[in-house]
MMTF fields as JSON, N, C-alpha, C and O atoms, coordinates in Angstrom:
{
  "mmtfVersion": "1.0.0",
  "mmtfProducer": "UNKNOWN",
  "numBonds": 399,
  "numAtoms": 400,
  "numGroups": 100,
  "numChains": 1,
  "numModels": 1,
  "chainsPerModel": [1],
  "groupsPerChain": [100],
  "chainIdList": ["A"],
  "bondAtomList": [4, 2, 8, 6, 12, 10, 16, 14, 20, 18, 24, 22, 28, 26, 32, 30, 36, 34, 40, 38, 44, 42, 48, 46, 52, 50, 56, 54, 60, 58, 64, 62, 68, 66, 72, 70, 76, 74, 80, 78, 84, 82, 88, 86, 92, 90, 96, 94, 100, 98, 104, 102, 108, 106, 112, 110, 116, 114, 120, 118, 124, 122, 128, 126, 132, 130, 136, 134, 140, 138, 144, 142, 148, 146, 152, 150, 156, 154, 160, 158, 164, 162, 168, 166, 172, 170, 176, 174, 180, 178, 184, 182, 188, 186, 192, 190, 196, 194, 200, 198, 204, 202, 208, 206, 212, 210, 216, 214, 220, 218, 224, 222, 228, 226, 232, 230, 236, 234, 240, 238, 244, 242, 248, 246, 252, 250, 256, 254, 260, 258, 264, 262, 268, 266, 272, 270, 276, 274, 280, 278, 284, 282, 288, 286, 292, 290, 296, 294, 300, 298, 304, 302, 308, 306, 312, 310, 316, 314, 320, 318, 324, 322, 328, 326, 332, 330, 336, 334, 340, 338, 344, 342, 348, 346, 352, 350, 356, 354, 360, 358, 364, 362, 368, 366, 372, 370, 376, 374, 380, 378, 384, 382, 388, 386, 392, 390, 396, 394],
  "bondOrderList": [1, 1, 1, 1, 1, 1, 1, 1, 1, 1, 1, 1, 1, 1, 1, 1, 1, 1, 1, 1, 1, 1, 1, 1, 1, 1, 1, 1, 1, 1, 1, 1, 1, 1, 1, 1, 1, 1, 1, 1, 1, 1, 1, 1, 1, 1, 1, 1, 1, 1, 1, 1, 1, 1, 1, 1, 1, 1, 1, 1, 1, 1, 1, 1, 1, 1, 1, 1, 1, 1, 1, 1, 1, 1, 1, 1, 1, 1, 1, 1, 1, 1, 1, 1, 1, 1, 1, 1, 1, 1, 1, 1, 1, 1, 1, 1, 1, 1, 1],
  "groupList": [{"groupName": "MET", "atomNameList": ["N", "CA", "C", "O"], "elementList": ["N", "C", "C", "O"], "formalChargeList": [0, 0, 0, 0], "bondAtomList": [1, 0, 2, 1, 3, 2], "bondOrderList": [1, 1, 2], "singleLetterCode": "M", "chemCompType": "L-PEPTIDE LINKING"}, {"groupName": "SER", "atomNameList": ["N", "CA", "C", "O"], "elementList": ["N", "C", "C", "O"], "formalChargeList": [0, 0, 0, 0], "bondAtomList": [1, 0, 2, 1, 3, 2], "bondOrderList": [1, 1, 2], "singleLetterCode": "S", "chemCompType": "L-PEPTIDE LINKING"}, {"groupName": "GLY", "atomNameList": ["N", "CA", "C", "O"], "elementList": ["N", "C", "C", "O"], "formalChargeList": [0, 0, 0, 0], "bondAtomList": [1, 0, 2, 1, 3, 2], "bondOrderList": [1, 1, 2], "singleLetterCode": "G", "chemCompType": "PEPTIDE LINKING"}, {"groupName": "TYR", "atomNameList": ["N", "CA", "C", "O"], "elementList": ["N", "C", "C", "O"], "formalChargeList": [0, 0, 0, 0], "bondAtomList": [1, 0, 2, 1, 3, 2], "bondOrderList": [1, 1, 2], "singleLetterCode": "Y", "chemCompType": "L-PEPTIDE LINKING"}, {"groupName": "GLN", "atomNameList": ["N", "CA", "C", "O"], "elementList": ["N", "C", "C", "O"], "formalChargeList": [0, 0, 0, 0], "bondAtomList": [1, 0, 2, 1, 3, 2], "bondOrderList": [1, 1, 2], "singleLetterCode": "Q", "chemCompType": "L-PEPTIDE LINKING"}, {"groupName": "VAL", "atomNameList": ["N", "CA", "C", "O"], "elementList": ["N", "C", "C", "O"], "formalChargeList": [0, 0, 0, 0], "bondAtomList": [1, 0, 2, 1, 3, 2], "bondOrderList": [1, 1, 2], "singleLetterCode": "V", "chemCompType": "L-PEPTIDE LINKING"}, {"groupName": "PRO", "atomNameList": ["N", "CA", "C", "O"], "elementList": ["N", "C", "C", "O"], "formalChargeList": [0, 0, 0, 0], "bondAtomList": [1, 0, 2, 1, 3, 2], "bondOrderList": [1, 1, 2], "singleLetterCode": "P", "chemCompType": "L-PEPTIDE LINKING"}, {"groupName": "LYS", "atomNameList": ["N", "CA", "C", "O"], "elementList": ["N", "C", "C", "O"], "formalChargeList": [0, 0, 0, 0], "bondAtomList": [1, 0, 2, 1, 3, 2], "bondOrderList": [1, 1, 2], "singleLetterCode": "K", "chemCompType": "L-PEPTIDE LINKING"}, {"groupName": "ALA", "atomNameList": ["N", "CA", "C", "O"], "elementList": ["N", "C", "C", "O"], "formalChargeList": [0, 0, 0, 0], "bondAtomList": [1, 0, 2, 1, 3, 2], "bondOrderList": [1, 1, 2], "singleLetterCode": "A", "chemCompType": "L-PEPTIDE LINKING"}, {"groupName": "ARG", "atomNameList": ["N", "CA", "C", "O"], "elementList": ["N", "C", "C", "O"], "formalChargeList": [0, 0, 0, 0], "bondAtomList": [1, 0, 2, 1, 3, 2], "bondOrderList": [1, 1, 2], "singleLetterCode": "R", "chemCompType": "L-PEPTIDE LINKING"}, {"groupName": "ILE", "atomNameList": ["N", "CA", "C", "O"], "elementList": ["N", "C", "C", "O"], "formalChargeList": [0, 0, 0, 0], "bondAtomList": [1, 0, 2, 1, 3, 2], "bondOrderList": [1, 1, 2], "singleLetterCode": "I", "chemCompType": "L-PEPTIDE LINKING"}, {"groupName": "GLU", "atomNameList": ["N", "CA", "C", "O"], "elementList": ["N", "C", "C", "O"], "formalChargeList": [0, 0, 0, 0], "bondAtomList": [1, 0, 2, 1, 3, 2], "bondOrderList": [1, 1, 2], "singleLetterCode": "E", "chemCompType": "L-PEPTIDE LINKING"}, {"groupName": "PHE", "atomNameList": ["N", "CA", "C", "O"], "elementList": ["N", "C", "C", "O"], "formalChargeList": [0, 0, 0, 0], "bondAtomList": [1, 0, 2, 1, 3, 2], "bondOrderList": [1, 1, 2], "singleLetterCode": "F", "chemCompType": "L-PEPTIDE LINKING"}, {"groupName": "ASN", "atomNameList": ["N", "CA", "C", "O"], "elementList": ["N", "C", "C", "O"], "formalChargeList": [0, 0, 0, 0], "bondAtomList": [1, 0, 2, 1, 3, 2], "bondOrderList": [1, 1, 2], "singleLetterCode": "N", "chemCompType": "L-PEPTIDE LINKING"}, {"groupName": "LEU", "atomNameList": ["N", "CA", "C", "O"], "elementList": ["N", "C", "C", "O"], "formalChargeList": [0, 0, 0, 0], "bondAtomList": [1, 0, 2, 1, 3, 2], "bondOrderList": [1, 1, 2], "singleLetterCode": "L", "chemCompType": "L-PEPTIDE LINKING"}, {"groupName": "HIS", "atomNameList": ["N", "CA", "C", "O"], "elementList": ["N", "C", "C", "O"], "formalChargeList": [0, 0, 0, 0], "bondAtomList": [1, 0, 2, 1, 3, 2], "bondOrderList": [1, 1, 2], "singleLetterCode": "H", "chemCompType": "L-PEPTIDE LINKING"}, {"groupName": "THR", "atomNameList": ["N", "CA", "C", "O"], "elementList": ["N", "C", "C", "O"], "formalChargeList": [0, 0, 0, 0], "bondAtomList": [1, 0, 2, 1, 3, 2], "bondOrderList": [1, 1, 2], "singleLetterCode": "T", "chemCompType": "L-PEPTIDE LINKING"}, {"groupName": "ASP", "atomNameList": ["N", "CA", "C", "O"], "elementList": ["N", "C", "C", "O"], "formalChargeList": [0, 0, 0, 0], "bondAtomList": [1, 0, 2, 1, 3, 2], "bondOrderList": [1, 1, 2], "singleLetterCode": "D", "chemCompType": "L-PEPTIDE LINKING"}, {"groupName": "TRP", "atomNameList": ["N", "CA", "C", "O"], "elementList": ["N", "C", "C", "O"], "formalChargeList": [0, 0, 0, 0], "bondAtomList": [1, 0, 2, 1, 3, 2], "bondOrderList": [1, 1, 2], "singleLetterCode": "W", "chemCompType": "L-PEPTIDE LINKING"}],
  "groupTypeList": [0, 1, 2, 3, 4, 5, 6, 7, 8, 9, 10, 8, 9, 6, 11, 7, 10, 2, 12, 11, 5, 1, 10, 6, 13, 11, 7, 2, 10, 1, 14, 12, 8, 12, 15, 2, 9, 14, 13, 16, 6, 10, 5, 17, 14, 4, 17, 4, 16, 18, 8, 8, 17, 10, 10, 9, 16, 17, 4, 13, 2, 9, 18, 16, 3, 16, 13, 9, 17, 8, 11, 14, 7, 9, 2, 17, 5, 14, 3, 3, 18, 16, 16, 5, 9, 3, 13, 2, 5, 17, 3, 15, 9, 0, 9, 4, 1, 8, 13, 14],
  "groupIdList": [1, 2, 3, 4, 5, 6, 7, 8, 9, 10, 11, 12, 13, 14, 15, 16, 17, 18, 19, 20, 21, 22, 23, 24, 25, 26, 27, 28, 29, 30, 31, 32, 33, 34, 35, 36, 37, 38, 39, 40, 41, 42, 43, 44, 45, 46, 47, 48, 49, 50, 51, 52, 53, 54, 55, 56, 57, 58, 59, 60, 61, 62, 63, 64, 65, 66, 67, 68, 69, 70, 71, 72, 73, 74, 75, 76, 77, 78, 79, 80, 81, 82, 83, 84, 85, 86, 87, 88, 89, 90, 91, 92, 93, 94, 95, 96, 97, 98, 99, 100],
  "secStructList": [7, 7, 7, 7, 7, 7, 7, 7, 7, 3, 3, 3, 7, 7, 1, 1, 1, 7, 7, 3, 3, 3, 7, 5, 7, 7, 6, 6, 3, 3, 3, 3, 3, 3, 3, 3, 3, 1, 1, 1, 7, 7, 7, 1, 6, 6, 7, 7, 1, 5, 7, 7, 3, 3, 7, 1, 7, 7, 6, 6, 1, 5, 7, 7, 5, 7, 7, 6, 6, 7, 7, 7, 7, 6, 6, 7, 3, 3, 3, 3, 3, 3, 3, 3, 3, 3, 6, 6, 7, 7, 3, 3, 3, 3, 3, 3, 3, 3, 3, 7],
  "xCoordList": [0.717, -0.101, 0.613, 1.451, 0.693, 1.276, 0.822, -0.362, 2.071, 1.523, 1.575, 2.047, 1.015, 0.893, -0.155, -1.319, 0.209, -0.874, -1.263, -0.363, -2.455, -3.102, -2.186, -1.679, -1.86, -1.186, -2.573, -3.629, -2.218, -3.564, -3.912, -3.144, -4.869, -5.402, -5.029, -5.279, -4.444, -4.333, -5.688, -6.006, -6.163, -7.459, -6.725, -5.935, -7.273, -7.014, -8.46, -9.252, -8.362, -9.406, -8.766, -8.791, -8.195, -7.598, -8.352, -7.762, -9.711, -10.609, -11.84, -12.112, -12.458, -13.53, -15.016, -16.038, -14.49, -15.48, -14.818, -13.752, -15.037, -14.497, -13.176, -12.728, -12.879, -12.19, -11.08, -11.646, -9.803, -8.853, -8.386, -8.095, -8.2, -7.628, -6.84, -7.365, -5.738, -4.102, -3.706, -4.191, -2.707, -1.686, -0.63, -0.554, 0.302, 1.818, 2.267, 2.107, 3.044, 3.352, 4.265, 4.76, 4.523, 5.551, 5.447, 4.485, 6.603, 6.918, 5.808, 5.376, 5.272, 4.162, 2.734, 2.048, 2.046, 1.019, 0.753, 1.328, -0.576, -1.157, -2.206, -2.464, -3.366, -4.294, -4.786, -4.447, -5.634, -6.106, -7.129, -7.399, -8.179, -10.026, -10.259, -9.527, -11.147, -11.757, -13.398, -13.937, -14.113, -15.56, -15.604, -14.661, -16.325, -16.892, -18.3, -19.033, -18.824, -20.087, -19.781, -18.976, -20.558, -20.397, -21.309, -21.915, -21.437, -21.998, -23.057, -24.182, -22.717, -23.027, -22.527, -22.445, -22.239, -21.123, -22.059, -23.21, -20.561, -20.727, -21.169, -20.419, -22.147, -22.486, -22.286, -22.037, -22.386, -22.119, -21.194, -20.899, -20.882, -19.635, -20.69, -20.161, -21.763, -22.38, -22.847, -23.402, -22.726, -23.766, -22.567, -21.86, -22.276, -21.492, -22.116, -22.993, -21.641, -21.72, -20.903, -21.362, -19.477, -18.547, -18.322, -18.766, -17.506, -16.9, -15.894, -15.892, -14.659, -13.226, -12.112, -11.435, -11.893, -10.341, -9.596, -9.821, -8.67, -7.48, -6.183, -5.591, -5.855, -5.437, -3.822, -3.061, -3.433, -2.225, -1.552, -2.531, -0.683, -0.218, -0.244, -0.218, -0.309, -0.31, 0.917, 1.831, 0.731, 1.705, 2.879, 4.037, 2.376, 3.169, 3.63, 4.299, 3.224, 3.689, 2.99, 3.446, 1.903, 0.895, -0.771, -1.482, -0.988, -2.262, -3.471, -4.102, -3.964, -5.623, -6.615, -6.586, -7.598, -9.183, -8.964, -8.58, -9.482, -10.041, -11.279, -11.465, -12.604, -13.458, -14.12, -14.6, -14.393, -14.561, -15.881, -16.143, -16.65, -18.173, -19.197, -20.311, -18.143, -19.134, -19.003, -17.958, -20.022, -20.335, -20.213, -21.284, -19.298, -18.831, -18.831, -18.264, -19.546, -19.734, -18.919, -18.475, -18.785, -18.144, -18.936, -20.138, -17.803, -18.434, -18.991, -19.308, -18.851, -19.064, -18.127, -17.056, -18.232, -17.326, -17.231, -18.141, -16.396, -16.423, -15.944, -14.948, -16.497, -16.353, -16.467, -17.386, -15.538, -14.653, -13.687, -13.183, -13.781, -12.757, -11.867, -12.231, -10.74, -9.949, -9.087, -8.933, -8.776, -8.542, -6.942, -6.827, -6.111, -4.809, -4.663, -5.073, -4.118, -3.506, -2.439, -1.938, -1.82, 0.067, -0.286, -1.13, 1.105, 1.877, 0.628, 1.165, -0.644, -1.722, -2.695, -3.639, -2.603, -3.364, -4.489, -4.305, -5.648, -5.963, -6.232, -6.872, -5.847, -6.053, -6.588, -6.267, -7.822, -8.761, -8.406, -7.767, -8.682, -8.358, -10.38, -11.177, -10.367, -11.999, -12.564, -11.892, -13.538, -14.021, -13.55, -13.085, -13.226, -11.903, -13.226, -14.16, -12.616, -13.372, -12.444, -11.393, -12.74, -11.897, -13.137, -14.028, -12.672, -13.381, -13.089, -12.152, -13.89, -13.554, -13.97, -13.779],
  "yCoordList": [-1.177, -0.279, 1.183, 1.096, 1.943, 3.444, 4.524, 4.609, 5.559, 6.449, 7.598, 8.609, 7.605, 8.262, 9.296, 8.906, 10.992, 11.885, 13.069, 13.711, 13.141, 14.113, 15.374, 15.403, 16.256, 17.68, 18.57, 18.589, 19.271, 20.551, 21.708, 22.668, 21.693, 22.738, 23.746, 23.928, 24.577, 26.369, 26.647, 26.057, 27.445, 28.064, 29.81, 30.537, 29.934, 31.504, 32.436, 32.007, 33.49, 34.494, 35.609, 36.805, 34.92, 36.36, 37.242, 38.085, 36.97, 37.706, 38.049, 37.217, 39.185, 39.382, 38.269, 38.222, 37.363, 36.457, 35.371, 35.328, 34.338, 32.619, 32.621, 33.47, 31.58, 31.015, 29.87, 29.008, 29.709, 28.438, 27.847, 28.57, 26.723, 25.53, 24.487, 23.795, 24.209, 24.134, 23.06, 22.739, 22.169, 21.67, 21.677, 21.532, 21.78, 21.64, 19.902, 18.775, 20.523, 19.098, 18.605, 19.286, 17.488, 16.349, 15.224, 15.058, 14.527, 13.224, 12.294, 12.369, 11.253, 10.517, 10.864, 9.954, 12.485, 12.614, 13.05, 13.979, 12.04, 11.727, 12.579, 12.927, 13.306, 13.362, 14.225, 13.787, 15.539, 16.484, 16.704, 17.631, 16.231, 16.277, 17.124, 17.146, 17.885, 18.907, 18.872, 19.282, 18.385, 18.54, 19.524, 19.423, 20.496, 21.408, 21.773, 21.136, 22.725, 22.947, 24.364, 24.272, 25.614, 26.65, 26.534, 25.467, 27.243, 27.082, 25.868, 26.05, 24.879, 23.571, 22.16, 21.442, 21.876, 20.653, 19.361, 19.167, 18.722, 17.895, 16.506, 15.998, 16.203, 14.743, 13.406, 12.321, 13.547, 12.212, 12.589, 13.756, 11.79, 11.849, 12.507, 13.585, 12.371, 12.679, 14.495, 15.109, 14.952, 15.918, 16.641, 16.616, 17.546, 18.661, 19.649, 19.391, 20.77, 21.675, 21.609, 21.546, 21.619, 21.811, 20.42, 19.806, 20.074, 18.49, 18.94, 20.097, 18.502, 18.711, 17.837, 17.775, 17.151, 16.181, 17.065, 17.412, 17.184, 18.069, 17.147, 16.378, 17.366, 16.107, 16.802, 16.061, 18.165, 18.691, 19.736, 20.355, 20.318, 21.631, 22.476, 22.316, 23.711, 25.639, 25.601, 24.807, 26.855, 27.601, 27.748, 28.001, 27.511, 27.596, 26.586, 26.619, 25.381, 24.248, 23.693, 23.148, 23.888, 23.371, 22.798, 23.403, 21.864, 21.221, 22.161, 21.988, 23.113, 23.718, 23.735, 23.872, 23.567, 23.969, 25.676, 26.245, 25.994, 27.523, 27.438, 26.256, 28.089, 28.722, 29.929, 30.373, 30.633, 31.977, 32.411, 33.439, 32.176, 31.742, 32.107, 32.602, 31.568, 31.822, 33.129, 33.779, 33.477, 34.861, 34.705, 34.475, 34.783, 35.096, 36.435, 37.519, 35.998, 37.088, 36.827, 35.735, 37.992, 37.926, 36.976, 36.916, 36.225, 35.052, 33.198, 32.221, 33.516, 32.459, 31.098, 31.512, 30.128, 28.974, 27.704, 27.107, 27.711, 26.237, 25.201, 25.361, 24.236, 23.01, 22.085, 22.206, 21.108, 20.205, 19.34, 19.275, 18.554, 16.94, 16.759, 17.052, 16.246, 16.522, 14.852, 14.144, 14.654, 13.459, 13.804, 14.81, 12.851, 12.752, 11.492, 10.434, 11.501, 10.034, 10.126, 10.701, 9.292, 9.343, 7.794, 7.11, 7.564, 6.093, 5.721, 4.66, 5.584, 4.913, 4.886, 4.104, 5.645, 5.312, 6.084, 7.256, 5.831, 7.307, 7.614, 6.796, 8.709, 9.004, 10.431, 11.493, 9.856, 11.515, 12.047, 11.389, 13.267, 14.222, 14.692, 15.511, 13.708, 14.529, 15.154, 15.096, 15.808, 17.171, 17.933, 18.122, 18.861, 20.078, 21.386, 21.395, 22.283, 23.837, 24.569, 24.189, 25.993, 27.173, 28.512, 28.642, 29.13, 30.317, 31.675, 32.367, 32.13, 32.684, 34.065, 34.918],
  "zCoordList": [-0.255, -0.133, -0.218, 0.679, -0.556, -1.169, -0.077, 0.248, 0.62, 1.649, 0.935, 1.455, -0.569, -0.85, -0.559, -0.469, -0.35, 0.906, -0.561, -1.102, -0.918, -1.618, -1.517, -0.396, -2.17, -1.608, -1.264, -1.896, -0.092, 0.038, -0.787, -0.833, -1.359, -2.904, -2.446, -1.255, -3.04, -2.43, -3.433, -4.465, -2.934, -3.262, -3.763, -3.162, -4.806, -5.148, -6.043, -6.883, -5.566, -6.812, -7.23, -6.94, -7.977, -8.811, -9.898, -10.573, -10.004, -10.555, -9.414, -8.549, -9.492, -8.929, -9.038, -8.352, -10.377, -10.882, -10.593, -11.207, -9.81, -10.11, -9.045, -8.274, -9.308, -8.098, -8.674, -9.346, -8.565, -8.928, -7.953, -7.0, -7.848, -7.021, -7.501, -8.374, -7.157, -7.215, -6.729, -5.644, -7.366, -6.76, -7.106, -8.327, -6.609, -7.291, -8.019, -7.551, -9.709, -9.783, -8.919, -8.021, -9.12, -8.911, -10.079, -10.828, -10.059, -10.623, -10.134, -8.984, -11.198, -11.047, -11.458, -11.923, -11.294, -11.461, -12.684, -13.252, -13.325, -14.573, -14.724, -15.876, -13.167, -13.492, -12.228, -11.129, -12.27, -11.051, -11.008, -11.772, -10.339, -10.252, -9.376, -8.386, -9.479, -8.403, -8.538, -9.567, -7.491, -7.198, -6.326, -5.541, -6.099, -5.392, -5.383, -6.139, -4.631, -4.18, -3.069, -2.143, -3.352, -3.271, -1.733, -1.643, -0.839, 1.035, 1.109, 1.574, 0.721, 1.22, 1.222, 0.225, 2.309, 2.344, 1.065, 0.674, 0.821, 0.125, 1.155, 1.989, 0.939, 1.731, 0.869, 1.396, -0.142, -1.092, -2.335, -2.594, -2.876, -3.868, -5.119, -5.391, -5.878, -6.506, -6.014, -6.925, -5.244, -4.743, -4.587, -3.579, -6.034, -6.792, -7.64, -8.465, -7.411, -8.834, -9.919, -11.059, -9.628, -10.581, -10.133, -9.163, -11.101, -11.915, -12.013, -11.593, -12.494, -13.561, -13.451, -12.425, -14.479, -14.414, -15.627, -16.787, -14.708, -15.298, -15.771, -15.013, -17.152, -17.356, -17.883, -18.504, -17.594, -17.816, -17.2, -16.782, -16.876, -15.804, -16.554, -17.775, -15.878, -16.717, -16.776, -16.551, -17.203, -17.938, -16.72, -17.051, -14.753, -13.82, -13.227, -12.195, -13.987, -13.593, -12.502, -11.497, -12.809, -11.161, -11.757, -12.559, -11.279, -11.445, -11.351, -10.308, -12.164, -11.573, -12.435, -13.658, -11.627, -12.185, -11.557, -10.535, -12.9, -12.947, -12.977, -13.267, -12.827, -12.441, -12.882, -11.839, -13.719, -14.66, -14.193, -14.818, -13.549, -13.861, -12.215, -12.041, -11.267, -9.915, -9.493, -9.508, -9.138, -8.763, -7.097, -6.536, -6.442, -4.82, -4.082, -4.224, -3.391, -2.146, -0.922, -0.565, -0.326, 1.02, 2.008, 2.268, 2.49, 3.6, 3.146, 3.824, 1.445, 0.517, 1.157, 1.601, 1.25, 1.752, 0.167, -0.409, 0.027, -1.285, -0.511, 0.195, -0.561, -0.145, -1.254, -2.064, -1.355, -2.293, -1.392, -0.271, -2.945, -2.6, -4.078, -5.217, -3.674, -5.26, -5.233, -4.237, -6.197, -6.24, -7.473, -8.174, -7.407, -7.582, -8.451, -7.975, -9.68, -9.898, -10.222, -11.189, -9.049, -9.151, -9.001, -8.423, -10.05, -10.467, -11.05, -11.373, -11.531, -12.043, -11.095, -11.216, -10.143, -9.087, -8.873, -9.204, -8.415, -7.651, -6.375, -5.714, -5.847, -4.159, -4.186, -4.72, -3.137, -2.605, -1.609, -0.788, -1.397, -0.266, -0.051, -0.51, 0.79, 1.189, 1.996, 3.026, 2.16, 3.168, 3.156, 4.28, 2.33, 2.617, 1.998, 1.196, 2.883, 2.373, 2.588, 3.105, 2.145, 2.517, 2.038, 1.198, 2.885, 2.733, 1.921, 2.32, 0.723, -0.317, -0.09, -0.957]
}
């Protein structure tokens, strides 16, 4: 059994609308998946507003999900979980949240 731990995601709001969720690249990662919901905890794995598989790093060498549509207000909370495919095996980091 692997001791691999999915990196904690960095949440950013580079614009007034939308957000980004990213992890750093490391050898062995071939996919980063993001599943999220605004202001309501995710109880079931099918219970999300956004879901995306990222299959390559961005220009900064990070695995990044970018949302350019969410209209956020002060006090909003992003509930999410992430998956990393590391050396061909999927690993999850569940029940995460971030104040936006």
